[in-house]
N, C-alpha and C positions, 0 to 999 in steps of 0.2 A: 838869187833876187837881184837886181838891178839898182842905179838910183844913187850911189855911193852911201860913203856911212856915218853922212850929218843925218840921220834918222831917229828920233823917239816911235818903237813900237810898241803898242801895246796888243795885248790877248783878250779878249772875252772869255773866261774861266771854262764857258764850254766850250770854246773852239778847242781851247789848249787840251783839253780832257780826251778829244777824236786824235790824237796823234798815238802812234804805239810809243813812240818813249819822248815825251812830255820833256825830259830832261835833255836831250840830243837836239830838239828844235833849240832850245833857247840856251845852248853849248854854241850851236850853230851862229844862231842869231847875232848873238854876241860881237860876232866876225865882223858883220857888216852893221851894226849898229851901234850909237851911244847909247841911248838907254832903253829898255825893254822892263815892260812888269804886266800884273793882270788885273783886271776891271773885272768887275762881277757885283751884280746887286744883293750877291749872298751876303751873310755876315763874315765878318775880317775870319774868324778862326775857319771857315770853311775852305777859304783860300789860304789862310795859312797852312793847314793841314795838308791841302792838296801838296801847296809849293818844298815844303817839311819832306814829306813820303815820297817825293819825286826827286829828292836836291836838288829845287831851283832856288838860284837865287837871282832878285830882280830888282830892280832899283825903285822901285816904285808899286804901291798896290792901292785897292779901291779904301779900303779903311772902312768907317762905317757909312763912307758917302755912298750916295747912286753912282752911278756911271756916267752920265752927263757929267756931274761935277767935280767926278773924279778925274775925268778927262780935259776938262777946263783945266783945271790946278798943275795936270801936268806940262800943259801946254804954257802956264805961266810961268813955273819951276824949270823945265828944261827948255833952253833956247838950243831947239836945230831947226836946220833948211825944212822937214818936212815930219810929219806926225801921222804914220797910220797904224789902223786898226784893224785888228783883224778880227771877222766876228761870224756868225752861224747864219743866220738869218736875214730878213728884210728890215725888221727894226732895228736889228744891229746897223744897218749899210744907212738909215735914216738918223740913228742917233751921231752918227760919222760925220753925215752931212751938217745936220742939228749944230755941231760943235768943233764945224770947220776942220776935220780930216780926213785923211785920204782912207777910203774903206776899202780892205781886201777881202773877196771873200774864202773862206777855207780851205776850200776846194783851191782855188786858183793858186795861194799862198804856196798850200802844199806842192803843187805841180811847180812851180817857179824853184820853189828851193831843195825839191827832190825830199822832201819831208813825208814818212811813209805814215801811211791814217791807220789806228787801229780798225778790225773787222768786228762787226758784230760779233763773231763768233769767239773770239779771245775777249773782250769782255763779260761773256756770258761765262766763262769759262773760270777769270780771273774773281767772280762771283761766287763760286761755286765752296761747297763746303771743300776743306780737304778729305783726302782720302788715304785712310791707314789701311797700307798693305802689307803690317804685323798683326792684325787683329785678326782674331780666329774666326 
């Protein structure tokens, strides 16, 4: 991605879930961002469980607040030249505009950074019950 490293980058949780390797996305983004984190309307434990499971170390997360309040708080707390929000839909785009963040659609972010999106087939396989081949 272009634009230098003086940037705060926020992922909507649902956007982050669409990557084949969220951990790799975060590792890569750390090379060209100053601060990085996840925002969501979901309860804190949902974000925490996802980030722990994927070994993601974030600089901020939404906590019990909503996404708008979280993004405003991040902007107050972290002083960078750019604030970029990666989301999945028009609602996320409108939110970014409302709180004065740059919006980057998930597909555009993935293409610009060469991040691999998960396919629906892979997601279905992850949810499948484990098969035991040693069972009679």
